[in-house]
C-alpha positions in Angstrom: 2.2 -39.2 6.2 2.3 -36.4 3.3 0.9 -33.2 4.5 -2.0 -33.0 2.6 -2.3 -29.2 2.0 -0.4 -27.0 -0.3 1.6 -24.1 1.1 -0.9 -21.9 -1.1 -3.7 -23.5 0.5 -2.6 -22.6 3.8 -1.6 -18.8 2.7 -5.5 -18.7 2.1 -6.4 -19.5 5.4 -5.2 -16.1 6.5 -7.7 -14.4 4.5 -10.8 -13.4 6.1 -13.2 -15.3 4.2 -16.4 -14.4 6.1 -15.8 -11.1 5.4 -15.2 -11.7 1.5 -18.0 -13.6 1.1 -19.7 -11.0 2.4 -18.6 -8.6 -0.1 -19.6 -10.8 -2.9 -23.1 -11.0 -1.8 -23.2 -7.2 -1.4 -22.2 -6.8 -5.0 -23.7 -9.6 -6.3 -20.7 -10.7 -7.8 -21.8 -14.5 -8.2 -25.3 -13.9 -9.5 -26.1 -16.6 -12.3 -22.3 -18.1 -11.8 -22.2 -21.7 -12.3 -18.3 -22.2 -12.1 -16.0 -19.6 -12.0 -16.8 -17.7 -8.7 -15.3 -14.8 -7.3 -13.4 -16.9 -4.9 -11.8 -18.8 -8.1 -11.1 -15.3 -9.6 -9.3 -14.3 -6.4 -7.2 -17.0 -6.4 -6.3 -17.0 -10.1 -5.5 -13.1 -9.5 -3.5 -13.8 -6.3 -1.6 -16.6 -7.9 -0.5 -14.3 -10.9 0.8 -12.2 -8.1 2.8 -14.9 -6.1 4.2 -16.0 -9.2 4.9 -13.0 -11.1 2.8 -14.2 -14.2 2.7 -11.9 -16.9 -0.5 -12.9 -19.0 -3.6 -14.3 -19.0 -2.0 -17.4 -21.2 0.7 -17.7 -18.5 -1.7 -17.9 -15.8 -3.7 -20.7 -17.5 -0.4 -22.7 -18.5 0.9 -22.3 -15.0 -2.3 -23.4 -13.2 -3.2 -26.4 -15.6 0.0 -28.0 -14.6 -1.6 -28.4 -11.0 -5.1 -29.2 -11.7 -5.0 -32.1 -9.2 -4.6 -29.5 -6.5 -7.7 -27.3 -7.6 -10.1 -28.8 -5.3 -8.4 -27.9 -2.4 -7.9 -24.2 -3.6 -11.3 -23.9 -4.5 -10.5 -23.3 -8.1 -13.0 -25.2 -11.2 -11.5 -23.2 -14.2 -8.5 -21.2 -15.4 -9.5 -20.8 -18.7 -8.1 -17.2 -19.8 -11.3 -16.2 -21.7 -13.4 -16.3 -18.5 -10.9 -14.7 -16.3 -10.7 -12.0 -18.8 -14.7 -11.5 -18.5 -14.2 -11.8 -14.8 -12.0 -8.9 -14.3 -14.2 -6.8 -16.7 -17.4 -7.2 -15.4 -17.2 -8.3 -11.4 -17.0 -5.2 -9.4 -13.4 -4.3 -8.2 -14.9 -3.3 -5.2 -15.2 -7.0 -3.5 -11.1 -6.9 -3.8 -10.9 -3.3 -2.1 -13.2 -4.5 0.5 -11.1 -7.7 1.2 -8.1 -5.3 1.4 -9.3 -3.3 3.9 -10.5 -6.3 6.2 -7.3 -7.6 5.7 -5.8 -4.3 6.8 -7.9 -4.5 10.2 -6.4 -7.9 10.3 -3.0 -6.6 10.3 -3.3 -3.6 12.8 -3.6 -6.4 15.7 -0.5 -8.3 14.9 2.2 -5.9 13.1 4.7 -4.4 15.6 4.9 -0.5 15.4 8.0 1.2 15.1 9.1 3.9 17.7 10.1 7.5 17.3 11.4 10.0 19.3 7.8 11.2 19.9 4.5 9.5 20.9 2.4 10.9 18.0 1.3 8.6 15.5 3.0 9.2 12.3 1.8 9.0 8.7 3.2 9.8 5.2 0.7 11.0 2.1 1.8 10.9 -1.4 0.9 9.4 -4.8 2.6 7.2 -7.2 2.2 7.1 -10.5 1.9 4.2 -13.2 2.0 5.0 -16.4 -0.5 3.5 -19.0 -0.7 3.3 -22.8 -3.3 5.9 -23.4 -4.5 4.1 -26.8 -5.1 0.8 -24.8 -6.3 2.4 -21.3 -8.2 5.6 -22.8 -10.3 5.9 -19.5 -7.0 7.1 -18.0 -6.0 10.2 -19.4 -3.2 12.1 -18.1 -2.1 14.3 -21.0 -3.4 14.5 -24.6 -0.9 11.9 -25.3 -0.1 10.1 -22.4 -2.2 7.5 -19.6 -1.5 7.3 -15.9 -3.0 5.7 -13.1 -2.5 7.3 -9.6 -2.1 5.5 -6.4 -2.8 8.1 -3.5 -1.5 6.5 -0.1 -1.7 7.4 3.4 1.3 5.2 5.0 1.2 4.2 8.3 5.0 5.0 9.5 4.8 3.0 12.7 3.6 -0.2 10.7 4.9 0.3 7.2 1.6 -0.7 6.0 -0.8 1.6 3.9 -3.7 3.1 5.9 -5.9 4.4 3.0 -5.2 3.7 -0.5 -7.4 6.1 -3.4 -6.8 5.3 -7.2 -7.3 7.8 -10.1 -6.3 8.7 -13.4 -3.3 10.7 -14.0 -5.2 14.0 -14.0 -6.2 14.0 -10.3 -4.3 16.2 -8.2 -2.6 15.4 -5.0 -4.3 17.3 -2.3 -7.6 16.7 -4.3 -7.4 13.0 -3.3 -5.8 13.9 0.1 -9.2 16.1 1.1 -11.2 13.0 -0.3 -9.5 10.6 2.2 -11.3 12.8 5.2 -8.4 12.3 7.2 -9.8 15.0 10.0 -12.4 12.4 10.7 -10.2 9.0 10.0 -7.0 9.9 12.0 -7.2 10.0 15.7 -6.2 13.4 17.4 -2.5 14.5 17.6 -1.7 12.5 14.5 1.1 13.9 12.2 0.7 13.5 8.7 3.8 14.7 6.8 3.7 15.4 3.0 5.5 17.7 0.4 4.8 20.7 -1.5 2.0 19.0 -3.7 -0.5 19.2 -0.7 -0.2 22.7 0.0 -3.6 23.7 0.3 -4.5 26.4 3.4 -8.0 25.7 3.7 -7.5 21.8 3.9 -4.6 22.7 6.4 -7.0 24.6 8.3 -9.4 21.6 8.7 -6.7 19.5 10.0 -5.7 22.0 12.6 -9.4 22.5 13.5 -9.7 18.9 14.5 -6.1 18.6 16.2 -4.1 16.9 13.5 -0.8 18.0 13.2 1.4 18.2 9.6 4.4 19.0 8.5 5.3 20.3 5.0 7.8 21.9 2.8 7.7 25.4 1.8 7.6 26.5 -1.8 10.0 29.1 -3.0 7.1 31.7 -3.6 5.1 31.2 -0.8 5.0 34.7 1.5 5.7 33.8 5.0 5.3 37.0 7.5 7.8 36.4 10.5 6.1 37.5 13.7 9.0 36.3 15.9 11.0 33.7 17.2 9.1 30.4 18.8 11.9 28.9 20.5 15.8 29.7 20.7 17.5 26.3 20.1 20.8 24.9 20.9 20.3 22.0 18.5 23.1 21.6 15.9 22.1 22.7 12.4 18.9 24.4 13.4 19.4 28.2 11.5 16.0 29.5 13.2 12.6 28.3 14.7 9.8 31.0 14.2 6.3 31.9 14.8 4.7 33.0 11.4 1.7 33.7 9.5 0.8 33.2 5.8 1.8 36.5 4.1 -0.4 36.7 0.9 -3.7 37.8 1.5 -5.8 34.8 0.0 -3.5 32.3 2.0 -4.3 34.5 5.3 -7.9 34.2 4.7 -7.6 30.3 4.5 -5.4 29.7 7.2 -5.1 32.7 9.5 -3.9 30.9 12.5 -0.1 30.9 13.6 2.3 28.7 12.0 5.9 27.3 12.8 8.6 28.2 10.2 11.6 25.8 11.0 14.9 26.3 9.0 17.6 23.5 9.2 21.0 22.8 7.8 22.4 19.5 6.5 25.7 19.5 8.3 27.2 17.2 5.8 26.1 18.7 2.6 25.5 22.2 3.6 21.7 22.2 2.1 19.2 24.0 3.8 15.4 23.3 4.3 12.5 24.8 5.3 9.3 23.4 6.9 6.2 24.6 8.2 4.5 23.1 10.8 1.2 23.8 13.5 3.1 21.7 16.4 4.5 23.8 18.5 5.7 21.5 20.8 8.6 18.9 19.5 11.9 20.6 19.0 12.9 21.9 15.7 15.1 18.3 15.1 12.0 16.6 15.4 10.5 18.2 12.7 13.0 18.0 10.5 13.3 14.2 11.4 9.2 13.7 10.8 10.0 15.1 7.3 12.7 12.6 6.6 10.4 9.7 7.7 8.2 11.2 4.7 10.7 8.9 2.9 9.3 5.4 3.8 6.4 6.1 1.7 8.8 6.6 -1.2 10.5 3.1 -0.4 6.9 1.6 -0.2 6.0 2.6 -3.5 9.5 1.3 -4.9 9.0 -2.0 -3.2 5.3 -2.8 -4.5 6.7 -1.4 -8.4 9.5 -4.1 -8.4 7.9 -6.8 -6.4 3.8 -6.8 -7.6 2.4 -6.9 -10.8 1.1 -3.6 -10.8 2.7 -2.1 -13.8 1.5 -4.5 -16.4 -2.0 -5.5 -16.5 -4.0 -8.5 -17.4 -7.2 -6.5 -18.6 -7.5 -2.6 -20.1 -10.5 -2.0 -18.7 -10.6 -0.1 -15.5 -12.6 -2.5 -13.7 -10.0 -5.3 -14.6 -6.9 -2.7 -13.9 -8.3 -1.9 -10.0 -9.3 -5.7 -9.7 -5.4 -6.5 -10.2 -4.3 -3.4 -7.9 -6.2 -4.1 -4.9 -5.4 -7.5 -5.1 -1.5 -7.0 -5.4 -2.2 -4.6 -2.4 -4.2 -7.3 -0.6 -1.1 -9.7 -1.4 1.1 -7.6 0.2 -1.1 -7.6 3.3 -1.3 -10.9 3.4 2.7 -11.4 3.3 3.0 -9.0 6.1 0.5 -10.1 8.3 1.9 -13.5 7.7 5.6 -12.2 8.5 4.7 -10.4 11.5 2.1 -13.6 12.7 4.8 -16.3 12.5 7.7 -13.9 13.6 9.5 -14.8 10.4 12.9 -13.3 11.1 13.8 -12.1 7.4 12.5 -9.5 4.9 9.4 -9.4 3.3 11.0 -9.7 0.0 12.6 -12.7 1.0 9.4 -14.3 2.3 7.5 -13.7 -1.0 10.4 -14.9 -3.3 10.3 -18.0 -1.0 6.5 -18.3 -1.5 7.0 -18.1 -5.1 9.3 -21.1 -5.3 6.9 -23.3 -2.9 3.7 -22.1 -3.7 2.4 -26.0 -4.8 4.6 -28.1 -2.2 2.7 -30.1 -0.2 4.4 -29.2 3.1 3.7 -27.2 6.1 4.3 -23.5 6.0 5.9 -23.4 9.4 8.6 -25.7 8.1 8.9 -23.5 4.8 9.7 -20.4 7.0 12.5 -21.9 9.3 14.4 -21.6 5.7 15.4 -18.7 3.6 15.6 -17.9 0.0 19.4 -20.2 -0.4 18.4 -23.2 1.3 14.5 -23.2 0.1 15.7 -25.4 -2.8 16.1 -28.7 -0.5 12.2 -28.0 0.1 10.3 -30.8 -1.3 7.1 -32.3 -1.3 7.5 -36.1 0.5 7.6 -38.8 -1.9 4.4 -40.4 -2.5 4.6 -44.2 -1.3 4.5 -46.7 -3.9 2.5 -49.9 -3.5 4.8 -52.9 -3.5 4.9 -55.2 -6.5 4.8 -59.2 -6.0 
């Protein structure tokens, strides 16, 4: 007997639809709507993410080829004018809410990476998505350029984003970091690692007062007053491990506490790296290892830019862009959830490629996951039985 639901339909069963409907009601997204519901809009945007569609016309044409499967998906219209209107007018906060519900769902199934220390580890950084200022005039970056920033707190244990703030290109990284309210949202003992863009002594003091550890690189113009050696290290590559104070008057007023100043040398390249941290228990090399782990957020940014549709947009309004961004990030979480819930052994990239090629095939999702990107071409819908002719 042929499997009645498509792969796409089975993927949608992993979405927290009850909570999604609650967000729709909260923001009155379906008020006065007769046909193109917010769910219909979500399906359309997820389809664009899964298949890499570049325009509303591409979406309309692609979905029109599968009109007989719309009923199973909850789709009643794919007219590009209707999609455009919904993207511009319906609040993106519905899809932002969906992202955070999916995040809660993912926390229960995604395995945690282990480190040489027990503390939860987070990387804080931002990535810039360039926009044409004449088309996206709300996203001013400079006088002649436009840009959107995604400020992201990545959980290094699970490799999924814990918090995301979107802004125009002008917002400073540390300003967005403060808006995340990390002292209240992170558990005590957590470690946050960030680069020089997040040096703000007042903010550091709040993190320290709430028992949140941080690791940062130093700036060349920082005044650091060495009080004495923290501990003598026999670890290879450790040049010094000192207890210090912020030397400049303004900095000391903002952060009067003692900090730890670690200097290490890369034994291969001979480059010297300097770190500041408020953690005095980890070894000097563990502090250096933590900063190296910050590279994971850079890899995350690279992955989403290469594999999600977040560099070209289906609309030019701020609401349309943010709707697409939040659906893209929700699609990332959906793929991650399915990968770990089903114990899919291959990479997330391979899973997304397989889904793209089998989206409208009527077969069991579990059967598809037993294949890989080189054998998925064999995965076809069972033939429809033909009536005998007499």
